[in-house]
N, C-alpha and C positions, 0 to 999 in steps of 0.2 A: 579580583585583581591581585596581583602580587607586587612585590617590591624588587628593585634591582638586587643583584647578589650582594649580600651583606646588609640589606635594608634600604630605606629611603635615603636620598642624598642628604648628607650632613653639610652644614655650612662650610664653605671652603673646599668642597669636593665637586667632581664633575663626572659625566658619563658621555660616551658617544651614542647619542640617541639613534643614529642611523644604523649602528652595528649591534645594538643591544639585543641579545637573544630573547625571543619571546616564545612562550608555550601556547600554540594554537589549539583551539577546540572548535568543533563544528558549531555553526549558529543554530539556534532553536528552529526546528522544522517549520513552525508556523510563521517564521520571519523570512525564510528562504523563498525567493520567487523564481530563481533560475540558477542552475549549477549546484555546486557543493561548497560554497564559500566557508572558510574558517576565519576566526578572529582571535586576537590576543591583545592583552594590554598589561601595562605595568605602571604602577604609581611611582612617580619620581620624588614628589614632595607634596606636603600640605602646608599652606600658608594661611592660618586662620581657618575659615570655612572653604577656602579655595584649594582645589586639587590640581596638580600638574602631572601629566603622565604621557606615555606613548601608547598609541593604539594602532593596530594593523589589521587589514582584511585582505584576503586572497580573492582572486577573480570570481565573479558571480554577482547575483543581484539579490538584495535583501531589504526588507522594510525595517523601520526603526521609529521609535518615539524618542525625541531628543531631550537632552538636559540643557540648561543654560551653559553655553560654552563658546569659546573662541578656539580655533585650531589653525595650525600651520602645517601644510603638507610638506613632508621631507622628501618623499619619493612616491612614484606610482602615478596612476591616472584613474579618475572616476567621474561619473556623472551623478549629481544629486538632484532628484526630482522632489518637489514639495507638494504636499496635499493642498496647498493654498493656490488657487488659480491666479492670484495676483503676483505670485513669485515665479520668475523664470527658472528653468533648470540651470544648474551650475556645472560647468566643466572645470574640474580641479586637477592640478598637478603640482610638482615641486615648486614651492614658493607661494602657493595660494594661501590666503588668509581668509577664513570664513567665520561668521558669527551665526550661531544657532540659538533658538529660544526654547525654554522649557515647554514641553508638550507638542512641539512641531512634529508633524508626521512626515517622514521622508522615505524615499526609495533610493538606495545606493546601488549603482551599477559600476562595479570595479572591473576595469579592463586590464590593469597592471597592478599587482599587489601594492596597496596604498598604505603608507605609514605616515602618521601625523603625530605632532605634539599637541596635546589638548590642555586647556586651562578651563576648569569647570568649577 
């Protein structure tokens, strides 16, 4: 992960998270289920042990093992399927707020490039 131009946000500064340029890389082959999705992220700030950043994934399907996090979708659309049969799939889009737990196994199907702010 990288930091915004000039480093992490200093107190009293701001950034347009929706317009922040991100450097995409292909996802690991073993995670890709369909398509050729790429992802990018940037760390905006650290508050103690908590990290706040921006993450983005292009259309496609990929599996992941989650960290403890809460995120807010800024733009795009996706479906998140959980490996836990007690949890329904989630459809997320701009304004969605989601809580994930460390170790949860998910499959993300992104239909429109998804950008989120995460707190982990």
